[in-house]
C-alpha positions as a Python dict, from the first residue, in 0.01 Angstrom:
ca = {
    (1, 'X'): (0, 0, 0),
    (2, 'X'): (-130, -236, 268),
    (3, 'X'): (-94, -118, 626),
    (4, 'X'): (-49, -387, 887),
    (5, 'X'): (-239, -252, 1186),
    (6, 'X'): (-205, -532, 1442),
    (7, 'X'): (-13, -464, 1763),
    (8, 'X'): (340, -586, 1720),
    (9, 'X'): (555, -716, 2001),
    (10, 'X'): (917, -615, 1972),
    (11, 'X'): (1244, -739, 2112),
    (12, 'X'): (1392, -572, 2419),
    (13, 'X'): (1408, -200, 2491),
    (14, 'X'): (1727, -36, 2371),
    (15, 'X'): (1809, 313, 2495),
    (16, 'X'): (2028, 555, 2305),
    (17, 'X'): (2103, 917, 2381),
    (18, 'X'): (2256, 1205, 2194),
    (19, 'X'): (2483, 1447, 2377),
    (20, 'X'): (2203, 1703, 2438),
    (21, 'X'): (2083, 1591, 2782),
    (22, 'X'): (2318, 1325, 2923),
    (23, 'X'): (2203, 1353, 3286),
    (24, 'X'): (1835, 1319, 3197),
    (25, 'X'): (1910, 1021, 2970),
    (26, 'X'): (2107, 856, 3252),
    (27, 'X'): (1816, 904, 3495),
    (28, 'X'): (1570, 751, 3245),
    (29, 'X'): (1807, 455, 3204),
    (30, 'X'): (1826, 407, 3582),
    (31, 'X'): (1447, 422, 3614),
    (32, 'X'): (1409, 153, 3346),
    (33, 'X'): (1700, -56, 3483),
    (34, 'X'): (1842, -51, 3132),
    (35, 'X'): (2189, 70, 3036),
    (36, 'X'): (2232, 346, 2779),
    (37, 'X'): (2366, 162, 2473),
    (38, 'X'): (2713, 250, 2353),
    (39, 'X'): (2752, 475, 2052),
    (40, 'X'): (3021, 705, 1919),
    (41, 'X'): (2922, 1056, 1819),
    (42, 'X'): (3221, 1214, 1651),
    (43, 'X'): (3252, 1560, 1505),
    (44, 'X'): (3506, 1573, 1223),
    (45, 'X'): (3725, 1880, 1172),
    (46, 'X'): (3485, 1989, 894),
    (47, 'X'): (3198, 1998, 1153),
    (48, 'X'): (3031, 1690, 999),
    (49, 'X'): (2893, 1446, 1255),
    (50, 'X'): (2949, 1070, 1248),
    (51, 'X'): (2767, 808, 1453),
    (52, 'X'): (2861, 446, 1514),
    (53, 'X'): (2664, 198, 1726),
    (54, 'X'): (2862, -37, 1951),
    (55, 'X'): (2616, -323, 1909),
    (56, 'X'): (2335, -437, 1679),
    (57, 'X'): (1976, -320, 1726),
    (58, 'X'): (1824, -556, 1470),
    (59, 'X'): (1465, -637, 1566),
    (60, 'X'): (1477, -421, 1880),
    (61, 'X'): (1246, -150, 2020),
    (62, 'X'): (1472, 155, 2027),
    (63, 'X'): (1426, 487, 2210),
    (64, 'X'): (1649, 783, 2126),
    (65, 'X'): (1661, 1048, 2400),
    (66, 'X'): (1778, 1384, 2272),
    (67, 'X'): (1676, 1733, 2370),
    (68, 'X'): (1717, 1992, 2095),
    (69, 'X'): (1810, 2297, 2300),
    (70, 'X'): (2144, 2476, 2259),
    (71, 'X'): (2352, 2393, 2054),
    (72, 'X'): (2029, 2352, 1854),
    (73, 'X'): (2162, 2248, 1515),
    (74, 'X'): (2424, 2013, 1652),
    (75, 'X'): (2162, 1846, 1874),
    (76, 'X'): (1905, 1825, 1595),
    (77, 'X'): (2151, 1673, 1347),
    (78, 'X'): (2270, 1427, 1613),
    (79, 'X'): (1909, 1317, 1662),
    (80, 'X'): (1848, 1277, 1288),
    (81, 'X'): (2175, 1091, 1221),
    (82, 'X'): (2125, 865, 1525),
    (83, 'X'): (1774, 776, 1405),
    (84, 'X'): (1898, 704, 1052),
    (85, 'X'): (2184, 490, 1185),
    (86, 'X'): (1936, 283, 1388),
    (87, 'X'): (1703, 253, 1089),
    (88, 'X'): (1987, 129, 866),
    (89, 'X'): (2081, -125, 1133),
    (90, 'X'): (1726, -274, 1107),
    (91, 'X'): (1576, -160, 1438),
    (92, 'X'): (1218, -293, 1458),
    (93, 'X'): (1080, 35, 1589),
    (94, 'X'): (1240, 371, 1664),
    (95, 'X'): (1088, 629, 1899),
    (96, 'X'): (1235, 980, 1913),
    (97, 'X'): (1210, 1102, 2274),
    (98, 'X'): (1244, 1480, 2258),
    (99, 'X'): (1211, 1652, 2596),
    (100, 'X'): (1241, 1993, 2428),
    (101, 'X'): (1168, 2040, 2059),
    (102, 'X'): (1351, 2320, 1880),
    (103, 'X'): (1163, 2553, 1645),
    (104, 'X'): (844, 2492, 1844),
    (105, 'X'): (754, 2861, 1822),
    (106, 'X'): (762, 2858, 1442),
    (107, 'X'): (427, 2677, 1429),
    (108, 'X'): (220, 2893, 1193),
    (109, 'X'): (248, 3167, 935),
    (110, 'X'): (164, 3461, 1159),
    (111, 'X'): (294, 3704, 897),
    (112, 'X'): (363, 3689, 522),
    (113, 'X'): (674, 3519, 381),
    (114, 'X'): (776, 3314, 685),
    (115, 'X'): (837, 2939, 733),
    (116, 'X'): (659, 2685, 952),
    (117, 'X'): (984, 2537, 1077),
    (118, 'X'): (824, 2318, 1344),
    (119, 'X'): (661, 2114, 1068),
    (120, 'X'): (991, 2091, 882),
    (121, 'X'): (1156, 1952, 1197),
    (122, 'X'): (873, 1698, 1244),
    (123, 'X'): (908, 1585, 881),
    (124, 'X'): (1286, 1554, 911),
    (125, 'X'): (1247, 1330, 1217),
    (126, 'X'): (1011, 1105, 1019),
    (127, 'X'): (1228, 1100, 706),
    (128, 'X'): (1528, 1004, 921),
    (129, 'X'): (1332, 692, 1019),
    (130, 'X'): (1141, 752, 1343),
    (131, 'X'): (828, 537, 1378),
    (132, 'X'): (701, 726, 1683),
    (133, 'X'): (780, 1028, 1893),
    (134, 'X'): (743, 1142, 2253),
    (135, 'X'): (732, 1518, 2315),
    (136, 'X'): (718, 1710, 2641),
    (137, 'X'): (518, 2033, 2653),
    (138, 'X'): (566, 2153, 2295),
    (139, 'X'): (503, 2526, 2259),
    (140, 'X'): (182, 2469, 2063),
    (141, 'X'): (-60, 2176, 2063),
    (142, 'X'): (-88, 2165, 1684),
    (143, 'X'): (274, 2048, 1655),
    (144, 'X'): (148, 1692, 1703),
    (145, 'X'): (-45, 1742, 1378),
    (146, 'X'): (281, 1810, 1195),
    (147, 'X'): (383, 1445, 1244),
    (148, 'X'): (219, 1171, 1035),
    (149, 'X'): (351, 902, 1270),
    (150, 'X'): (182, 837, 1605),
    (151, 'X'): (328, 975, 1924),
    (152, 'X'): (270, 1076, 2283),
    (153, 'X'): (257, 1442, 2380),
    (154, 'X'): (321, 1473, 2752),
    (155, 'X'): (307, 1757, 2999),
    (156, 'X'): (527, 1813, 3304),
    (157, 'X'): (263, 2029, 3470),
    (158, 'X'): (134, 1733, 3677),
    (159, 'X'): (483, 1709, 3831),
    (160, 'X'): (494, 2086, 3882),
    (161, 'X'): (142, 2098, 4034),
    (162, 'X'): (237, 1820, 4278),
    (163, 'X'): (538, 2026, 4390),
    (164, 'X'): (330, 2344, 4419),
    (165, 'X'): (76, 2158, 4633),
    (166, 'X'): (359, 2048, 4864),
    (167, 'X'): (481, 2405, 4918),
    (168, 'X'): (135, 2566, 4906),
    (169, 'X'): (91, 2565, 5287),
    (170, 'X'): (386, 2807, 5309),
    (171, 'X'): (225, 3052, 5064),
    (172, 'X'): (-10, 3341, 5136),
    (173, 'X'): (-332, 3336, 4925),
    (174, 'X'): (-146, 3222, 4611),
    (175, 'X'): (-267, 3325, 4266),
    (176, 'X'): (-145, 3172, 3940),
    (177, 'X'): (-51, 3437, 3683),
    (178, 'X'): (19, 3354, 3318),
    (179, 'X'): (291, 3559, 3152),
    (180, 'X'): (72, 3611, 2845),
    (181, 'X'): (-280, 3535, 2722),
    (182, 'X'): (-157, 3255, 2495),
    (183, 'X'): (-82, 3049, 2803),
    (184, 'X'): (-419, 3121, 2969),
    (185, 'X'): (-567, 2775, 2911),
    (186, 'X'): (-272, 2581, 3050),
    (187, 'X'): (-243, 2832, 3332),
    (188, 'X'): (-602, 2768, 3427),
    (189, 'X'): (-529, 2394, 3452),
    (190, 'X'): (-239, 2461, 3688),
    (191, 'X'): (-455, 2695, 3899),
    (192, 'X'): (-724, 2426, 3918),
    (193, 'X'): (-461, 2167, 4013),
    (194, 'X'): (-357, 2368, 4318),
    (195, 'X'): (-700, 2516, 4389),
    (196, 'X'): (-591, 2877, 4338),
    (197, 'X'): (-743, 3167, 4142),
    (198, 'X'): (-588, 3286, 3817),
    (199, 'X'): (-484, 3619, 3672),
    (200, 'X'): (-330, 3707, 3336),
    (201, 'X'): (-78, 3949, 3199),
    (202, 'X'): (-176, 4110, 2871),
    (203, 'X'): (132, 4164, 2661),
    (204, 'X'): (156, 4330, 2323),
    (205, 'X'): (443, 4251, 2095),
    (206, 'X'): (595, 4518, 1876),
    (207, 'X'): (824, 4438, 1581),
    (208, 'X'): (997, 4106, 1510),
    (209, 'X'): (1259, 4085, 1779),
    (210, 'X'): (1213, 3883, 2095),
    (211, 'X'): (1140, 4194, 2301),
    (212, 'X'): (778, 4236, 2403),
    (213, 'X'): (579, 4505, 2578),
    (214, 'X'): (407, 4386, 2894),
    (215, 'X'): (113, 4602, 2983),
    (216, 'X'): (-161, 4511, 3229),
    (217, 'X'): (-253, 4254, 3490),
    (218, 'X'): (-604, 4117, 3440),
    (219, 'X'): (-710, 3992, 3783),
    (220, 'X'): (-611, 4048, 4145),
    (221, 'X'): (-258, 3997, 4281),
    (222, 'X'): (-254, 4255, 4563),
    (223, 'X'): (-148, 4111, 4898),
    (224, 'X'): (-103, 3764, 4749),
    (225, 'X'): (186, 3534, 4664),
    (226, 'X'): (216, 3500, 4287),
    (227, 'X'): (303, 3188, 4088),
    (228, 'X'): (410, 3310, 3742),
    (229, 'X'): (375, 3032, 3485),
    (230, 'X'): (497, 2984, 3128),
    (231, 'X'): (606, 2687, 2915),
    (232, 'X'): (962, 2806, 2861),
    (233, 'X'): (1191, 3085, 2971),
    (234, 'X'): (1419, 3201, 2692),
    (235, 'X'): (1605, 3529, 2751),
    (236, 'X'): (1390, 3600, 3056),
    (237, 'X'): (1272, 3936, 2921),
    (238, 'X'): (898, 3865, 2941),
    (239, 'X'): (928, 3705, 3283),
    (240, 'X'): (1131, 4000, 3416),
    (241, 'X'): (861, 4240, 3299),
    (242, 'X'): (597, 4014, 3453),
    (243, 'X'): (773, 4001, 3792),
    (244, 'X'): (810, 4379, 3804),
    (245, 'X'): (449, 4426, 3694),
    (246, 'X'): (296, 4200, 3962),
    (247, 'X'): (522, 4358, 4224),
    (248, 'X'): (400, 4704, 4119),
    (249, 'X'): (45, 4568, 4157),
    (250, 'X'): (105, 4470, 4518),
    (251, 'X'): (217, 4106, 4493),
    (252, 'X'): (399, 3954, 4791),
    (253, 'X'): (639, 3664, 4719),
    (254, 'X'): (681, 3571, 4352),
    (255, 'X'): (760, 3221, 4227),
    (256, 'X'): (855, 3159, 3863),
    (257, 'X'): (742, 2828, 3712),
    (258, 'X'): (831, 2688, 3370),
    (259, 'X'): (893, 2350, 3208),
    (260, 'X'): (1185, 2436, 2979),
    (261, 'X'): (1467, 2648, 3125),
    (262, 'X'): (1623, 2762, 2795),
    (263, 'X'): (1789, 3064, 2960),
    (264, 'X'): (1965, 3187, 2648),
    (265, 'X'): (2202, 3485, 2639),
    (266, 'X'): (2203, 3640, 2987),
    (267, 'X'): (1867, 3483, 3085),
    (268, 'X'): (2000, 3309, 3397),
    (269, 'X'): (2171, 3625, 3521),
    (270, 'X'): (1857, 3831, 3456),
    (271, 'X'): (1633, 3588, 3645),
    (272, 'X'): (1880, 3548, 3930),
    (273, 'X'): (1871, 3923, 3986),
    (274, 'X'): (1490, 3946, 4003),
    (275, 'X'): (1312, 3998, 4338),
    (276, 'X'): (1169, 3644, 4342),
    (277, 'X'): (1130, 3382, 4611),
    (278, 'X'): (1208, 3086, 4385),
    (279, 'X'): (1218, 2939, 4036),
    (280, 'X'): (1068, 2595, 3975),
    (281, 'X'): (1152, 2415, 3652),
    (282, 'X'): (1245, 2073, 3509),
    (283, 'X'): (1550, 1897, 3364),
    (284, 'X'): (1404, 1884, 3009),
    (285, 'X'): (1691, 2117, 2921),
    (286, 'X'): (2020, 2098, 3111),
    (287, 'X'): (2122, 2411, 3301),
    (288, 'X'): (2498, 2464, 3270),
    (289, 'X'): (2713, 2521, 3581),
    (290, 'X'): (2783, 2876, 3453),
    (291, 'X'): (2409, 2950, 3458),
    (292, 'X'): (2359, 2770, 3790),
    (293, 'X'): (2583, 3026, 3960),
    (294, 'X'): (2317, 3297, 3912),
    (295, 'X'): (2023, 3081, 4027),
    (296, 'X'): (2179, 2886, 4314),
    (297, 'X'): (1950, 2871, 4620),
    (298, 'X'): (1643, 3003, 4435),
    (299, 'X'): (1628, 2707, 4196),
    (300, 'X'): (1423, 2387, 4222),
    (301, 'X'): (1468, 2140, 3934),
    (302, 'X'): (1206, 1864, 3916),
    (303, 'X'): (1304, 1563, 3708),
    (304, 'X'): (1086, 1456, 3415),
    (305, 'X'): (1277, 1126, 3394),
    (306, 'X'): (1013, 913, 3576),
    (307, 'X'): (743, 1052, 3345),
    (308, 'X'): (940, 988, 3024),
    (309, 'X'): (1059, 647, 3142),
    (310, 'X'): (710, 531, 3244),
    (311, 'X'): (566, 636, 2907),
    (312, 'X'): (849, 459, 2722),
    (313, 'X'): (783, 144, 2925),
    (314, 'X'): (409, 157, 2851),
    (315, 'X'): (472, 220, 2481),
    (316, 'X'): (707, -78, 2475),
    (317, 'X'): (456, -307, 2646),
    (318, 'X'): (159, -178, 2445),
    (319, 'X'): (-23, -35, 2749),
    (320, 'X'): (-225, 285, 2782),
    (321, 'X'): (-40, 606, 2856),
    (322, 'X'): (-364, 794, 2931),
    (323, 'X'): (-425, 575, 3237),
    (324, 'X'): (-123, 737, 3405),
    (325, 'X'): (-319, 1061, 3414),
    (326, 'X'): (-660, 899, 3481),
    (327, 'X'): (-761, 976, 3123),
}
């Protein structure tokens, strides 16, 4: 099998979006001065999905924007069917742009007789016909190794650090605290980005449910404002324990920071009721109006659309993405 490795130049950029994150897709389109291309996504009475493109993509460079948060399986199947539809219509190149990738936590066999679903999802995206992918803050770095096709793995923490630097003058001796030790490395990068010390919460999980046991703070939070960081907030259980723990240890104002506001079950309500100064997150996952009610004035949503759009533009023009981050 001969692989043609030279840099190809494609037709125009064509943007498509599933129904998972319409506002984010619209913002990306506005940034690129490109319309979102028309497509029908229809759910039949038997729950089967059907996609039809309004115009041809033959020979074009196509980007499919679809987050795979709730409803996870609907959003994932939409992504796969959209990609296959584009492939069958002879798109020159298809890039799956996935602001939030479902099953990201199922990234290894950490006990006997369990799947590695993140790899399954990566393989499905390839089999559907994606030539490339763009991910934003996947739960684990090795997920990029589950794809055989090239891609760009981005982080929103530059955007978050910029925001934290803007509000830093209003904070008292801030310290960055990671919700668990698994996030220590990324937490350290954020702390460095805002020139603050770091502390960690050591958390021990018991049993298979999502509940975890938070235990001790490693580091000093007494008399300081705390910036609690994690990659995603799901039910809000861990973050609630973390907030209470740092408060017990003498923390002043507490800010919660995460990239993906999953907020499943009563997560939004739980976080809204915590004694926090603010929650800073992104639009990688849409927050429904019902959830917004609980977060109201505490919430700051930073858009990842300029980041995604700029990377899509560079990928299209065959320019370096690393240069954006001085890498």
